[in-house]
C-alpha positions as CSV (number, residue, x, y, z in Angstrom):
1,X,138.1,180.2,164.1
2,X,134.8,181.9,161.8
3,X,133.3,181.1,159.0
4,X,134.7,182.5,156.1
5,X,132.4,183.2,153.1
6,X,131.4,185.7,151.3
7,X,127.3,185.5,152.2
8,X,126.3,189.3,150.4
9,X,127.3,187.8,147.0
10,X,125.9,183.9,147.7
11,X,123.2,183.9,150.5
12,X,121.8,181.3,149.7
13,X,124.7,179.3,150.9
14,X,123.4,180.8,154.8
15,X,120.4,178.1,153.7
16,X,122.8,175.0,152.7
17,X,125.8,175.2,154.7
18,X,125.9,172.6,157.7
19,X,125.4,173.6,160.9
20,X,128.9,172.8,163.0
21,X,130.9,174.1,165.7
22,X,131.5,177.5,163.7
23,X,127.6,178.1,162.0
24,X,123.9,178.0,163.2
25,X,121.1,179.4,162.3
26,X,118.3,180.7,163.9
27,X,115.0,183.0,163.4
28,X,113.6,186.4,163.6
29,X,111.4,185.1,166.2
30,X,113.6,183.7,168.7
31,X,113.9,184.9,172.4
32,X,116.8,186.8,172.9
33,X,117.9,185.0,175.6
34,X,117.8,181.8,173.8
35,X,120.1,183.3,171.3
36,X,122.4,184.7,174.0
37,X,123.3,181.0,174.9
38,X,124.7,179.9,171.2
39,X,126.7,183.7,171.1
40,X,128.1,182.6,175.1
41,X,128.8,179.3,173.6
42,X,130.6,180.4,170.9
43,X,132.8,182.6,172.6
44,X,133.5,180.3,175.0
45,X,134.6,177.8,172.3
46,X,136.3,178.5,169.2
47,X,134.1,181.9,167.9
48,X,131.8,181.5,165.0
49,X,128.5,183.0,162.8
50,X,124.7,183.0,163.6
51,X,122.7,183.6,161.0
52,X,119.4,184.8,162.2
53,X,116.6,185.0,160.2
54,X,116.2,181.6,158.6
55,X,113.5,179.3,159.7
56,X,113.5,175.8,158.5
57,X,116.1,176.4,155.9
58,X,113.7,179.4,154.5
59,X,114.6,182.9,154.4
60,X,112.2,184.7,157.4
61,X,111.7,188.1,155.8
62,X,112.8,191.6,157.3
63,X,112.4,192.0,161.1
64,X,110.1,194.4,162.6
65,X,111.6,197.1,164.5
66,X,111.0,195.4,167.8
67,X,112.8,191.9,166.8
68,X,115.6,194.6,165.5
69,X,115.8,196.5,168.5
70,X,116.1,193.0,170.9
71,X,118.7,191.6,168.8
72,X,121.0,194.3,168.2
73,X,121.4,194.5,172.3
74,X,121.0,190.8,172.6
75,X,124.9,190.3,173.7
76,X,124.5,194.0,176.6
77,X,121.4,192.4,177.6
78,X,121.9,188.9,178.2
79,X,125.7,188.3,178.7
80,X,128.2,188.6,181.4
81,X,130.8,189.8,180.4
82,X,129.5,191.3,177.9
83,X,130.5,189.2,174.7
84,X,132.1,191.0,171.4
85,X,129.8,190.5,168.8
86,X,129.7,192.1,165.4
87,X,126.6,192.6,163.3
88,X,126.8,192.3,159.6
89,X,123.2,192.9,157.8
90,X,123.1,190.6,154.5
91,X,120.3,191.7,152.0
92,X,119.0,188.6,150.7
93,X,116.7,190.5,148.3
94,X,113.7,193.1,148.6
95,X,111.6,191.0,150.8
96,X,114.4,189.2,152.7
97,X,117.3,190.1,155.6
98,X,119.3,188.5,157.5
99,X,121.6,189.7,160.7
100,X,124.9,187.7,161.1
101,X,126.2,187.5,164.2
102,X,130.2,187.3,164.5
103,X,131.5,186.4,167.4
104,X,134.6,186.4,168.5
105,X,136.4,183.9,170.4
106,X,137.4,185.3,174.2
107,X,140.0,184.6,176.6
108,X,137.4,185.2,179.6
109,X,134.6,182.9,180.2
110,X,131.7,184.4,179.8
111,X,127.7,183.7,181.3
112,X,124.5,184.7,181.2
113,X,122.6,187.1,183.3
114,X,121.6,184.8,185.1
115,X,125.0,182.9,186.1
116,X,124.0,180.1,183.5
117,X,127.4,179.0,181.3
118,X,127.7,177.1,178.2
119,X,129.6,176.3,175.5
120,X,130.0,175.1,171.7
121,X,130.4,171.9,171.1
122,X,130.4,170.1,167.5
123,X,126.6,171.8,166.3
124,X,125.0,171.9,169.9
125,X,125.3,174.4,172.7
126,X,125.5,172.7,176.0
127,X,124.7,173.9,179.2
128,X,128.0,173.2,181.5
129,X,128.0,172.3,184.6
130,X,130.3,173.6,187.9
131,X,133.4,171.5,187.4
132,X,132.9,171.8,183.4
133,X,133.2,175.6,184.1
134,X,136.3,174.9,186.3
135,X,138.1,173.0,184.0
136,X,137.3,176.0,180.8
137,X,138.1,178.8,183.3
138,X,141.6,176.7,183.4
139,X,141.9,176.3,179.9
140,X,140.9,180.3,179.3
141,X,143.8,180.7,181.6
142,X,141.7,182.7,184.2
143,X,142.9,180.3,187.0
144,X,146.3,178.1,187.4
145,X,145.3,174.1,187.9
146,X,149.0,173.2,188.9
147,X,149.1,175.8,191.7
148,X,146.6,174.2,193.8
149,X,147.1,172.4,196.4
150,X,145.9,168.5,196.2
151,X,143.6,167.5,199.2
152,X,145.5,166.1,202.0
153,X,149.2,166.7,200.2
154,X,151.7,166.8,202.6
155,X,155.8,166.7,202.0
156,X,156.0,163.2,203.1
157,X,154.3,162.4,199.5
158,X,157.4,163.4,197.5
159,X,160.6,162.0,196.5
160,X,163.3,164.2,198.2
161,X,166.1,162.5,195.8
162,X,164.5,164.1,192.4
163,X,164.3,167.1,194.2
164,X,167.6,167.3,195.5
165,X,168.3,166.5,192.0
166,X,166.5,169.1,190.7
167,X,168.0,171.2,193.0
168,X,171.4,170.5,191.7
169,X,170.2,171.5,188.3
170,X,169.3,175.0,188.9
171,X,172.0,175.4,190.8
172,X,169.8,175.4,194.0
173,X,171.6,175.6,197.6
174,X,169.0,173.1,198.8
175,X,165.7,171.1,197.8
176,X,163.0,173.3,200.1
177,X,164.6,176.2,198.7
178,X,164.2,175.4,195.2
179,X,160.6,174.0,195.7
180,X,160.0,177.5,197.4
181,X,161.8,179.1,194.6
182,X,160.0,177.3,192.0
183,X,156.5,178.1,193.6
184,X,155.8,174.2,194.0
185,X,154.8,174.6,197.7
186,X,152.3,176.7,199.5
187,X,153.5,178.6,202.5
188,X,152.8,176.0,205.2
189,X,155.2,173.7,202.8
190,X,152.7,171.4,201.2
191,X,153.6,170.5,197.7
192,X,151.6,172.1,194.9
193,X,150.0,169.7,192.1
194,X,153.1,170.8,189.7
195,X,154.9,169.2,192.8
196,X,153.3,165.9,193.0
197,X,153.6,165.2,189.2
198,X,156.9,166.2,189.1
199,X,158.5,164.7,192.5
200,X,155.9,162.7,194.1
201,X,156.3,158.9,195.1
202,X,153.7,157.7,193.9
203,X,151.6,160.9,191.6
204,X,148.8,158.4,190.5
205,X,147.5,158.1,194.1
206,X,146.6,161.7,193.5
207,X,145.9,162.0,189.7
208,X,145.1,158.2,188.3
209,X,145.1,159.2,184.8
210,X,148.4,160.8,184.7
211,X,149.8,158.3,182.5
212,X,150.8,157.8,179.2
213,X,149.2,155.0,177.0
214,X,151.3,153.3,173.8
215,X,149.1,151.5,171.7
216,X,150.9,149.8,168.3
217,X,148.4,148.4,166.0
218,X,149.0,146.2,162.8
219,X,146.7,148.1,160.1
220,X,146.1,152.0,159.7
221,X,142.0,151.9,159.8
222,X,140.3,151.6,163.4
223,X,138.7,148.7,162.8
224,X,135.9,147.5,165.3
225,X,136.1,145.3,168.3
226,X,137.8,141.9,167.4
227,X,138.7,143.4,164.0
228,X,141.0,145.4,165.7
229,X,145.0,144.0,165.1
230,X,146.5,145.9,168.3
231,X,149.6,144.7,168.7
232,X,151.2,146.1,172.1
233,X,149.3,148.2,174.8
234,X,152.0,149.7,177.7
235,X,151.5,152.6,179.7
236,X,153.5,154.3,181.8
237,X,153.1,156.3,185.4
238,X,155.2,157.5,188.1
239,X,156.7,161.2,187.7
240,X,156.6,162.7,184.7
241,X,159.9,163.0,183.8
242,X,160.3,159.1,184.4
243,X,157.2,158.2,182.7
244,X,158.2,160.1,179.5
245,X,161.7,158.3,179.3
246,X,160.3,155.3,180.0
247,X,157.5,156.1,177.0
248,X,160.3,157.1,174.8
249,X,162.4,154.0,175.1
250,X,159.2,151.9,174.6
251,X,158.0,153.8,171.7
252,X,161.7,154.0,170.2
253,X,161.5,150.0,169.8
254,X,158.0,150.1,168.4
255,X,158.7,152.5,165.8
256,X,159.0,150.9,161.6
257,X,162.7,152.7,160.7
258,X,163.5,154.1,157.8
259,X,167.2,154.7,156.1
260,X,167.8,158.6,155.4
261,X,171.1,160.9,155.0
262,X,171.7,162.4,158.6
263,X,174.0,165.8,158.9
264,X,177.3,164.3,158.9
265,X,176.6,162.8,155.4
266,X,175.9,159.2,155.9
267,X,172.7,157.5,155.8
268,X,171.5,155.8,159.4
269,X,168.6,154.5,160.3
270,X,165.9,156.1,162.0
271,X,162.3,156.0,163.0
272,X,160.1,156.4,160.1
273,X,158.5,159.1,162.0
274,X,161.8,161.1,163.3
275,X,162.5,161.2,166.1
276,X,162.7,164.6,167.5
277,X,159.2,165.2,165.6
278,X,157.6,162.7,168.0
279,X,159.3,163.1,171.1
280,X,158.2,166.9,171.0
281,X,155.0,165.8,170.5
282,X,154.7,162.8,173.5
283,X,156.4,166.0,175.8
284,X,153.6,168.7,174.4
285,X,150.7,166.3,175.7
286,X,152.6,165.5,178.8
287,X,153.4,169.1,180.0
288,X,150.4,170.9,178.5
289,X,147.4,168.5,179.0
290,X,144.8,169.1,181.3
291,X,145.7,167.4,184.9
292,X,141.8,168.4,185.9
293,X,140.3,166.5,183.9
294,X,140.4,163.7,185.5
295,X,138.6,160.7,183.2
296,X,141.6,160.5,180.7
297,X,144.9,159.8,180.0
298,X,147.1,160.5,177.0
299,X,147.4,157.9,173.9
300,X,150.2,157.3,172.0
301,X,148.8,155.6,168.8
302,X,151.4,153.8,166.6
303,X,150.0,152.9,163.1
304,X,152.0,151.9,160.5
305,X,151.6,155.0,158.8
306,X,151.3,157.6,161.2
307,X,150.9,158.4,164.7
308,X,148.5,159.9,166.7
309,X,148.8,161.6,170.4
310,X,145.6,162.6,172.3
311,X,146.2,164.9,174.9
312,X,142.9,165.4,177.5
313,X,142.5,169.0,177.3
314,X,141.6,171.9,174.7
315,X,144.5,174.1,173.9
316,X,144.7,176.8,176.0
317,X,143.5,180.5,175.7
318,X,143.2,181.5,171.7
319,X,144.8,179.2,170.3
320,X,143.6,178.4,167.2
321,X,144.4,174.4,166.2
322,X,144.0,175.0,162.1
323,X,147.2,177.3,162.2
324,X,149.6,176.0,164.4
325,X,152.7,177.1,163.5
326,X,151.6,180.9,165.0
327,X,150.5,179.5,168.5
328,X,152.4,181.7,170.8
329,X,154.2,180.4,174.1
330,X,151.5,179.6,176.3
331,X,151.6,177.0,178.6
332,X,148.4,175.5,180.9
333,X,150.4,174.2,183.4
334,X,153.2,176.8,183.9
335,X,154.9,175.5,186.9
336,X,155.2,172.0,185.1
337,X,156.6,173.7,181.7
338,X,159.3,175.4,183.8
339,X,160.5,172.9,185.7
340,X,160.9,170.5,182.5
341,X,162.6,172.8,180.8
342,X,164.7,173.4,183.0
343,X,165.2,169.5,183.2
344,X,166.0,169.7,179.4
345,X,162.5,167.7,178.6
346,X,160.5,170.1,176.9
347,X,160.2,173.7,175.0
348,X,157.8,175.6,175.9
349,X,154.7,175.4,173.6
350,X,155.0,177.4,170.7
351,X,158.5,176.8,169.8
352,X,158.6,172.8,169.9
353,X,155.9,172.6,166.9
354,X,157.4,175.5,165.0
355,X,160.3,173.0,165.4
356,X,158.4,169.7,164.8
357,X,157.0,171.3,161.2
358,X,160.5,172.0,160.0
359,X,161.8,168.3,160.7
360,X,158.7,166.7,158.8
361,X,159.1,169.3,155.9
362,X,162.9,168.2,156.0
363,X,162.2,164.3,155.4
364,X,159.4,165.6,152.9
365,X,156.9,164.5,155.0
366,X,153.5,166.1,155.3
367,X,153.1,169.0,158.0
368,X,151.8,168.2,161.3
369,X,148.1,168.3,161.7
370,X,146.4,169.4,164.8
371,X,142.5,168.9,165.7
372,X,140.3,169.9,168.2
373,X,137.2,168.0,170.2
374,X,135.2,168.9,172.7
375,X,137.6,167.7,175.9
376,X,140.4,166.9,173.7
377,X,143.8,168.0,171.6
378,X,144.8,165.2,169.0
379,X,148.3,165.8,166.6
380,X,148.5,163.1,163.7
381,X,151.9,162.9,162.2
382,X,151.7,161.4,159.2
383,X,154.0,159.4,156.8
384,X,152.6,160.8,153.7
385,X,154.4,162.7,150.9
386,X,154.3,166.8,151.3
387,X,152.6,168.3,148.3
388,X,155.3,169.9,146.3
389,X,154.0,173.4,145.4
390,X,154.3,172.3,141.5
391,X,151.6,169.8,142.4
392,X,149.5,171.6,144.4
393,X,149.2,174.7,141.8
394,X,148.2,172.2,139.4
395,X,145.0,171.2,142.1
396,X,141.8,172.9,142.0
397,X,141.6,175.0,145.0
398,X,140.7,173.6,148.0
399,X,143.1,170.4,147.5
400,X,145.3,170.4,150.2
401,X,142.5,170.6,152.5
402,X,140.7,167.9,151.4
403,X,144.1,165.3,151.4
404,X,144.7,166.3,155.0
405,X,141.1,165.8,156.0
406,X,141.7,162.0,154.4
407,X,145.1,161.5,155.9
408,X,143.5,162.7,159.9
409,X,140.6,160.6,159.1
410,X,142.1,157.1,159.9
411,X,139.7,155.3,157.4
412,X,138.4,155.9,154.0
413,X,135.4,158.4,154.0
414,X,133.0,159.2,151.9
415,X,132.9,162.9,149.1
416,X,129.4,163.9,151.6
417,X,131.9,163.4,154.6
418,X,135.2,165.1,153.5
419,X,132.9,168.2,152.3
420,X,131.2,167.9,155.7
421,X,134.5,167.9,158.0
422,X,135.7,171.3,155.6
423,X,132.2,172.7,155.7
424,X,132.2,172.7,151.9
425,X,129.1,171.7,149.0
426,X,130.0,168.6,147.7
427,X,130.9,169.5,144.4
428,X,134.1,171.2,144.7
429,X,135.4,168.8,146.9
430,X,134.5,166.1,144.4
431,X,136.6,168.1,142.0
432,X,139.7,168.0,144.0
433,X,139.2,164.1,144.9
434,X,139.0,163.6,140.8
435,X,142.0,165.3,139.9
436,X,143.9,164.5,143.4
437,X,142.9,160.2,141.9
438,X,144.1,161.5,138.4
439,X,147.6,163.2,139.9
440,X,148.0,159.2,142.1
441,X,147.6,160.8,145.8
442,X,144.3,159.4,146.4
443,X,142.1,156.1,145.2
444,X,138.7,155.6,145.0
445,X,136.1,152.5,145.7
446,X,132.9,151.5,144.8
447,X,130.6,149.5,142.6
448,X,130.4,152.7,140.3
449,X,129.9,156.4,139.5
450,X,126.5,156.5,141.2
451,X,127.4,154.3,144.7
452,X,126.2,155.6,147.2
453,X,128.7,153.6,150.0
454,X,131.6,154.5,147.6
455,X,134.8,156.1,149.5
456,X,138.3,157.7,149.3
457,X,141.5,157.3,150.8
458,X,144.8,157.8,150.6
459,X,147.8,156.1,148.7
460,X,150.0,154.3,150.5
461,X,152.7,156.2,152.5
462,X,156.1,157.0,151.7
463,X,159.0,154.7,152.5
């Protein structure tokens, strides 16, 4: 995702735009090696734009001939493999110029020529340690974690009754043949990570955080400390098929219901968020999470008007989380994904997401929302009425995006916070909020028009 602006018409935006995941300012005096760090960091993340020629939010002027040459050679001289960069010259006026480095996201991991590796995280470019680089390689698909053999793992760690049942499901003549056919064991017969996760007697011995945590809250807002109304907190471990089934049963008991007309032409009680939607979100989280990130687990959080599913690891490859319906089939854990599909537990990433969108639209709810942090993917399913096309046509330009930010924020937000989340200036966001307030879609809370603590929130969920 790159910054989409027409800087040639409004170069002053380069001074006002907040630095974030996809945008940063640099001076013409920057050392090319330091510029290369940001280039590598953005290429390893989601791409972005570096505006070179700005110091302390003031234009530097024009570069010297030496600076021009060094800037143009930065990627070639200092990155390995060479990062794809498009350099665009933006004329501010007769005396000032800015070089826009459009960094494309890469399907490979890039380094400096020194061997150091960086990743863009928020508005910072962070140097990665060896284990972070390995995780990045798994995310990019350069290496396959579920095909590795955990240290100390041997055939006795598998529950052979589960393997036999799987062999029958795929029509294999024996359990051993099934394991070999799906590359779930190495040449010595030792189980790979996928085999332990799917059929292990105790997968959590090797992967302590390979479990699902289900939480139910009494309030929509995330309140601090003792004010937080946590009503239920359950954890589900064991092999992947069993933990998904156990979590599914528990979640079904926790979710509020709504009465809907079914395909059979009858009104029946269903979970407020359609069953196939939240189950697909749960399965995707389990199948496609990063199992090499040992410090976190899957969280399935139930609020009165939404569900949030948090999964360790970023989207694999070059997936753009802002366009989830365009995600092609791609599995971070291809061995796990194939077995779960054969057991009719889930589909490959992409097909299931499109089905989730279709089901949410069928009941008139807003589209699922994916957000990506530095170390996780968060899916939000809102029991909020989808904006009608006619209503949306009467609202200002950014209204749908503004509403999405408020729906997924989990708390009331100020105009400035919404603007910062979208990378926009405050005036267009304020116009959208005011128009949506008039349409009854959002509410404002404050002590006066100039109250700096005033906040916005969405109106109640569709029941």
